[in-house]
N, C-alpha and C positions, 0 to 999 in steps of 0.2 A: 628590891628597888626604890628607892623612895620615891617616884616620878606622880603624879595623879592623874598625867595622860602617857602613854610606852603602847610601844610595841607597832604593827603592820597599818599605815593609814592611808587611806587612798582619798587623794584632790579630785573627787570629782565630778565629771562634765557632768553636762543636762543636757537632757532630751526636753525638747522644742515642736510643739503643732504643725502644722504645715501656714499657719499663717504666723507662726518664730514667736508665739507663747511659750510660757513652762508647762509640760506636758505632768498634769500631776498624778496621772497614777503612775507614768510608765516611771516620774523620778523614787517616790514611792519604791512602785517593784526594783527597778536598776540597786538602789541604794539598799534593800536590803539581800541582795544578791551578792553584793563586794561583802555583806559582809558573811557573808557564808562561801564567798570563799576563799574567805583566807583574813579580813580584813580585818582588826582590832576596830576600828570605830573608819566615817566616811571625814570626811568639810566639805560644804557645800561652800557651791557661790566663789570660789578662790580662784585666780587668775585660768585654772585649767575647764572652770563649772562656768566661764563669762558674766563674773559676776560686776562689774561695772559695766556689764550690758546690760544691764536689769534694775529696774527703780526699787526703792528703797519696800514703795508696796507693790512691787511684785514679792518679790525675796519672802516678807514680812506672810506673805498670802502661804506661797510655797512652803516655808516653816510652821508654820500654825495647821496645814491640811497637815500633815507628816505627824506631828505629831495625832491628830485628831485619827488618822490612819494605825497606828497604836508603832511605828514604826519603832525601836531602842534611843529617843534622845540622848540616854547620856553615855551614849558611841559616836553623836553624830556633832562635831564643828560645823558653826555656822559663820561664812566669812559677812563681817557688817561695820569692814572700814570704810567711813564715809569723806571723803573731803572738810564738809559742816560741821560742825559734834554735834547738833539735834537730830537731823539722819541719824547720825553710827548712834546717838545715843535711841532713836526711836527702833533704830530696828535686834541693836544686843538688848534694846528690854522684851522681844519679844521673841531671840534667843533664849534667852535666860525662863521665860516665864514657862516659855512651853520643856520647860527641862535640857537644854544642850549643856553638853559637855563643856560647855562655852562656845568664847568666840575666835575667830583668828582673823586677829586685827593689821591690817598692814595700816603706815603712817598716814597723814595725810600728805597726800602727795604734789598739789597743785605747785605748791610756793615750795622752790625747790630750799633748800638748806635751812631751814627751822631750827633755830635757840635750842639748845635744852631749854631751858628756862619753857618759851614756847609748847617741846611738845609735853614738859611735864604738867603745865598749864590747860590742856587736848585730857589728857590723861582722868585729870584732877575732874576734869566736868565731866566725861565718862561714867568716870566708877561714879561720883555724889547722881550725875542721871538718874543711873538703872540700877546700884545698891551691890553695901559689901560685899557681897556675895557671888559679885561676879568673875569669869572666868574668864582670862584674856590669855590668848596666843600669839604671839608678840611674831609678824608673817617680816621677813627680814627676805626682800628680794628686787634690793636697790636698779637692778641692770634693767629689769620691767617698771617696777613702778618707780624708779628715779629717785627715793627721798627709803634712806633707809633707815634701821636702830646701832648704833654703834655701839661699840660694847659699855663706853662709858656709860651710855643712854639706856641702856639695860641694866647696868648696874645698880646707876638711881631711880628707875621705877622698880623698882629689884627693891632698895631699900623704902621708895614711897607709899608699893602697893604692893607688902613686902603675900598680903594673903588672895592679889589677885590675879597679879602676874604668874601664871603657872610655868609657860613653857612657852618655846619659840620653834618656829621653821624657818630653815635657815637656807634656804635656796641661790645663796653667795656661788656657791662648789669651793669656797675654802673650809678643808676639813679642816685644817687648823686653829682657824677660828670659833668653830664647832668644839674644839676642843678644848679651847680656853674655856670655853665658856661652860661648859660642863663638868669645864675642873675647880673652877672660879666659884659657880652655885652651885653645888650637887642638889640643890632640889627643883632646879628648874629642867623639865624637861625639853632636854636639847632633841628635837628632829631633824634631820636633814630630810634634803627638802629634794634629793637623786640617791637611788638606794645602790650608785653603785659605790658607796662608800658608808655603808649601811654598816658592818660587822668593825670598821676603822670606828666609828661613832660608839657604836657600843662597849667595843672593849675602851672605852677611854670617856665611860662615865654619862653616855648619853642615851637617852629615849626611845633611841628609833628612827621611823622615818616618814616623812606623808609628802609623799610627789604622786605628778600624773599617771606616771607610766604602774602604777599600782590599780588601777580598772585594769589590768591588763597582766600585769606581775605577783599580783598575791600574793599565790597562790605558794611559787619560789622565794618570795622573799617571807611570806610565811617561814616557810622551813629554814631557813636565817637561822630568822627568831630564835626558830622552837632548839636549833642546835645552840646557839646561843647560851638561850637560857640552861635545856639542859646540862650541857658544860659545867654549869655554876661561871660564866663569864670567864672559862675559858675554852674557847672552840678550839679545838685540834684540825689538823688536814680535810674533815669531809664538810666545817663549815667552812673552811678556804675554797674549798670545792665548788664548793652549794654557789659562795660572791661572785667567783669566777662566772661563774656560768651565769648570775645576775647580770652581772656587769653587762655579758654581751647580751641581752636580751636587751636590753637601757641604748645601749645603743644602737643597735638597729631600729626601737622604737625613736630613736634621736633622730633617726634620717627624714623625718617629713615633721610638720607644726605639731606640736600635742595637740592641740582640740582639735583638727582638724581630722590628724593623721587617728587617733585613738578611735573619734564618732567613725570612720572610712572603717576600722577593721572590727568597731562592731559589728557597723552594718553585713559585713562581711560575715561575722558569728552570727549573730541573727536573720541572717537573711532578710535585711531588715532595712530597707536604704531611710528606711524616714528617720534611723541615727545619721547620714549624715548633713542635719541641717544646723545652721548655723547662725546668731543672730549677727550683718551689717556692724563693724568693716568688717569679721572676720567671711571665708569663703570657703565651700568645697575642696574638697586635693582634687588638681585637674587629674586627670589620668594616665598622665604620662609621673607623675607624684604616684598617684595610688598604683600601676604598679609595681613605681620602685618601691615602697616601703613593703607592699605586702613580700617583695622576692627578698628582702632583707629580712622581716619578722618571722619567712616558713618558718626557719631550724628553728625557732622556737613556741611556735603558735600553738602546739598541743602541749608543753610548759605552761602557757600562760593561757 
């Protein structure tokens, strides 16, 4: 596969202290645990990681501490999107200097419907400010962010920054869009934001998935990946059956908001209520929703 980033990636949740600060030792241990669970890589401070609930300084400190702790930074993406390009440059430079695999970058979102030229000007500032060896994964999630990357904008960004724009995480839910991007830009790593379509995206030239629920489903998602790779891109019934099971697990986890829901299940798994902490405006699951999530996920918990 020609992609510089590929496989199963987890959009990690962020553990917090009692004071709702980043719990740095726990984050390092959890990041390593996600890699050992079957993820090829980990993305920090995306939407599932409550990235926009932390300051640039908080995120920068976390990245520097992970690097100092000896984490394999080449397997870590860092969410560095920001409305103000100097903030994006500052945090992206920290990630770059720490040896991260790249930055996961949502578009500046405050001003809706930015022009194509405006977005290109923003990225020119970003690349100029950090350096030509910056590696960028475009985070497309218009339903949440309010601004997305159109296929035309992605094509222009690739033309303008062919060495920097290496991939896209597509959380639009539009699998045909993902297929078009993979077919139109063979060097672009198209990562599905939902593992329900992992196998379909892989069959059509995609690079893998980067999702919230691989905090829990990584072993099963990795099985789908290995079945695809082992079949040299022509997976048979076994891979299809694994994909069905993976999709069912994802559906079960969708019965609650991902941030609070994943943290609730981690607290249950580790018998550690510290996991349920979230930063406002997020809130932990209420007892009724927590019970419903446990019941929905129970058939898959041994697998995931």
